[in-house]
BAFI-3210 file (N, C-alpha, C; in Angstrom, 3 decimals, decimal comma, padded with zeros to 6 digits):
// residues 85
n [1|2|3|4|5|6|7|8|9|10|11|12|13|14|15|16|17|18|19|20|21|22|23|24|25|26|27|28|29|30|31|32|33|34|35|36|37|38|39|40|41|42|43|44|45|46|47|48|49|50|51|52|53|54|55|56|57|58|59|60|61|62|63|64|65|66|67|68|69|70|71|72|73|74|75|76|77|78|79|80|81|82|83|84|85]
n.u [-022,508|-025,937|-028,458|-031,896|-034,614|-036,495|-035,735|-034,083|-036,108|-037,632|-035,348|-035,292|-038,147|-037,559|-035,859|-036,476|-037,741|-035,306|-034,305|-036,090|-037,377|-036,548|-038,113|-041,542|-042,983|-044,670|-043,184|-044,505|-045,788|-043,631|-042,073|-040,865|-037,106|-036,017|-038,150|-037,840|-035,149|-035,467|-037,207|-035,865|-033,602|-034,951|-035,281|-032,546|-031,027|-028,033|-027,984|-025,692|-025,386|-028,079|-029,396|-030,936|-031,930|-032,609|-035,358|-035,952|-035,281|-031,794|-030,142|-027,243|-025,532|-025,765|-027,333|-029,533|-028,047|-025,472|-024,746|-023,167|-025,043|-026,482|-029,363|-032,509|-035,049|-038,994|-039,790|-042,392|-043,388|-041,594|-040,880|-038,384|-037,304|-034,905|-031,492|-028,094|-024,990]
n.v [-015,972|-015,821|-013,618|-014,173|-012,272|-012,367|-012,273|-010,181|-008,339|-008,901|-008,535|-005,408|-004,718|-005,045|-003,300|-000,681|-001,177|-001,336|001,290|002,740|005,459|006,901|008,615|009,640|011,720|014,481|017,243|019,537|019,492|019,811|021,012|024,273|024,246|025,846|026,134|023,440|023,682|025,481|024,047|021,557|023,705|024,981|022,678|022,258|021,367|021,727|022,691|022,050|021,528|021,236|018,912|017,375|013,868|010,764|011,818|012,932|015,348|015,284|015,792|017,674|017,512|018,342|016,546|017,185|016,478|016,639|014,978|013,656|013,777|012,427|012,594|011,724|013,328|013,166|015,710|016,751|016,290|016,302|014,261|012,041|009,661|008,293|007,077|007,783|006,041]
n.w [-087,246|-086,832|-085,786|-085,059|-086,067|-084,361|-081,763|-081,212|-081,704|-079,451|-077,324|-078,026|-077,146|-074,196|-073,404|-073,010|-070,431|-068,779|-068,638|-067,524|-065,871|-062,429|-061,431|-062,419|-063,272|-064,946|-066,650|-066,471|-064,240|-062,502|-059,595|-058,297|-058,179|-056,232|-054,415|-053,545|-052,636|-050,302|-049,020|-047,753|-046,606|-044,743|-042,941|-041,943|-043,743|-045,763|-048,712|-051,696|-054,420|-056,883|-059,419|-062,295|-062,666|-063,787|-064,048|-061,766|-058,905|-058,112|-054,996|-053,794|-050,658|-047,335|-044,797|-042,287|-039,716|-040,731|-042,327|-045,418|-048,232|-050,916|-052,625|-054,042|-055,330|-055,647|-058,158|-058,079|-055,418|-053,744|-052,011|-050,831|-053,066|-053,183|-052,712|-053,724|-053,083]
ca.u [-023,917|-026,937|-029,584|-033,167|-034,979|-037,883|-035,098|-033,728|-037,520|-037,824|-034,461|-035,967|-039,064|-037,232|-034,608|-037,498|-037,903|-033,986|-034,065|-037,019|-036,675|-036,873|-039,591|-042,351|-043,889|-044,690|-042,427|-045,274|-046,084|-042,761|-042,234|-039,547|-036,060|-035,620|-038,729|-037,394|-033,892|-035,992|-037,796|-034,706|-032,823|-036,049|-035,139|-031,495|-030,207|-027,321|-027,628|-024,430|-026,112|-029,416|-029,290|-032,073|-031,551|-033,796|-036,662|-035,911|-034,555|-031,210|-029,627|-026,123|-025,184|-025,699|-028,622|-029,832|-027,442|-024,116|-023,883|-022,902|-025,799|-027,074|-030,664|-033,590|-036,713|-040,180|-040,127|-043,527|-043,967|-040,457|-040,736|-037,398|-037,288|-033,686|-030,080|-026,996|-024,105]
ca.v [-016,750|-014,987|-013,410|-013,962|-011,290|-012,361|-012,040|-008,679|-007,604|-008,989|-007,356|-004,031|-004,662|-005,222|-002,139|000,710|-001,067|-001,154|002,503|003,392|006,546|007,054|009,647|009,574|013,383|015,172|018,586|020,660|019,014|020,096|022,215|024,702|023,558|026,897|025,789|022,180|024,224|026,260|023,202|021,244|024,485|025,047|021,377|021,964|020,837|022,542|022,185|022,794|021,556|020,460|018,654|016,587|012,685|010,034|012,265|013,532|016,180|014,864|016,950|017,009|018,382|017,879|016,511|018,116|015,676|017,122|013,674|013,976|012,839|012,603|012,164|011,720|013,831|013,708|016,708|017,119|015,947|016,601|013,181|011,281|008,383|007,340|007,836|007,448|005,642]
ca.w [-086,655|-087,253|-084,419|-085,320|-086,095|-083,337|-080,783|-081,921|-081,258|-077,856|-076,789|-078,081|-076,017|-073,073|-073,566|-072,156|-069,032|-068,259|-068,989|-066,980|-064,855|-061,314|-061,118|-063,306|-063,467|-066,278|-066,409|-066,011|-062,932|-061,414|-058,277|-058,791|-057,462|-055,260|-053,086|-052,924|-051,686|-049,314|-047,923|-047,374|-046,016|-043,417|-042,294|-041,635|-044,830|-046,628|-049,953|-052,368|-056,085|-057,264|-060,774|-062,385|-063,295|-063,757|-064,049|-060,220|-058,604|-057,098|-054,177|-052,787|-049,764|-046,111|-044,227|-040,855|-039,183|-041,087|-043,181|-047,395|-048,992|-052,570|-052,500|-055,176|-054,660|-056,746|-058,382|-057,714|-054,104|-052,812|-051,220|-051,236|-053,630|-053,392|-052,200|-054,458|-052,577]
c.u [-025,071|-028,101|-030,940|-033,796|-036,051|-036,865|-034,429|-034,954|-037,830|-036,892|-035,091|-037,072|-038,552|-036,284|-035,818|-037,379|-036,419|-033,965|-035,139|-036,764|-037,433|-038,378|-040,312|-043,418|-043,365|-044,240|-043,655|-045,861|-045,113|-042,673|-040,920|-038,491|-035,932|-036,868|-038,200|-035,885|-034,456|-036,759|-036,755|-033,966|-033,298|-035,596|-033,584|-030,301|-029,351|-027,013|-026,449|-024,978|-027,332|-028,968|-030,634|-031,360|-032,573|-034,954|-037,037|-035,024|-033,391|-030,137|-028,489|-025,671|-025,191|-026,931|-028,658|-028,913|-025,740|-023,907|-024,048|-023,905|-025,824|-028,145|-031,617|-034,440|-037,250|-040,054|-041,609|-044,016|-042,752|-040,301|-039,401|-037,304|-036,130|-032,554|-029,129|-025,710|-022,774]
c.v [-015,298|-014,900|-013,631|-013,075|-011,190|-011,974|-010,827|-007,732|-007,597|-008,471|-005,991|-003,726|-004,675|-003,526|-001,088|000,153|-000,897|000,672|003,590|004,406|006,590|007,593|010,109|010,426|014,176|016,592|019,426|020,753|019,293|021,277|023,059|024,249|024,519|026,327|024,421|022,325|024,686|025,330|022,546|022,458|024,614|023,698|021,119|021,536|022,300|021,671|022,825|022,677|020,792|020,102|017,707|015,107|011,998|010,515|012,956|014,519|015,713|016,341|016,094|018,049|017,659|017,624|017,552|017,471|015,589|015,976|013,989|013,092|013,556|011,826|012,471|012,069|013,857|015,136|017,714|017,431|016,488|015,410|012,273|010,139|007,586|008,005|007,247|007,427|006,283]
c.w [-086,856|-086,182|-085,057|-085,384|-084,898|-081,791|-080,480|-080,977|-080,235|-077,284|-077,017|-077,284|-074,333|-072,440|-072,376|-070,818|-068,116|-068,033|-068,129|-066,028|-063,254|-060,684|-062,403|-063,760|-064,640|-066,100|-066,312|-064,898|-061,915|-060,690|-058,630|-057,745|-056,327|-053,875|-052,573|-051,722|-050,525|-048,303|-047,084|-046,111|-044,633|-042,206|-041,600|-042,439|-045,163|-047,887|-050,827|-054,392|-055,783|-058,916|-060,698|-063,217|-062,666|-063,577|-062,268|-060,087|-057,878|-056,426|-053,630|-052,144|-048,582|-045,350|-042,775|-039,736|-039,372|-041,773|-044,409|-047,592|-050,580|-052,606|-053,820|-054,489|-055,863|-056,646|-058,163|-056,351|-053,471|-051,623|-051,441|-051,717|-053,778|-053,068|-053,397|-053,244|-052,885]
res [m|r|i|p|l|v|a|l|m|l|a|g|l|a|f|p|a|l|a|a|e|r|c|d|v|a|q|a|d|w|r|p|v|e|e|l|t|a|d|l|t|a|k|g|w|t|v|s|n|v|k|t|e|d|g|c|y|e|v|y|g|h|d|q|d|g|k|q|v|e|t|f|f|d|p|a|t|f|e|a|v|g|y|d|d]
***
């Protein structure tokens, strides 16, 4: 069975939408991760690790209530933009 070229092209156009990042911030606009850690610590969080994923900072630790969290933050505004279950 041969797949028509048009179908392959359309599938290729759809792929970038599936791979879209959660945060869309130019790297030059990212604030330092140390600022995010300091902000969260001041709010009562315990930060055990921060990595980048989907264009965001992903923070592993415990929130001010002691709940274990994996939270995504916008790297320019430090706004929480999602959670990992």
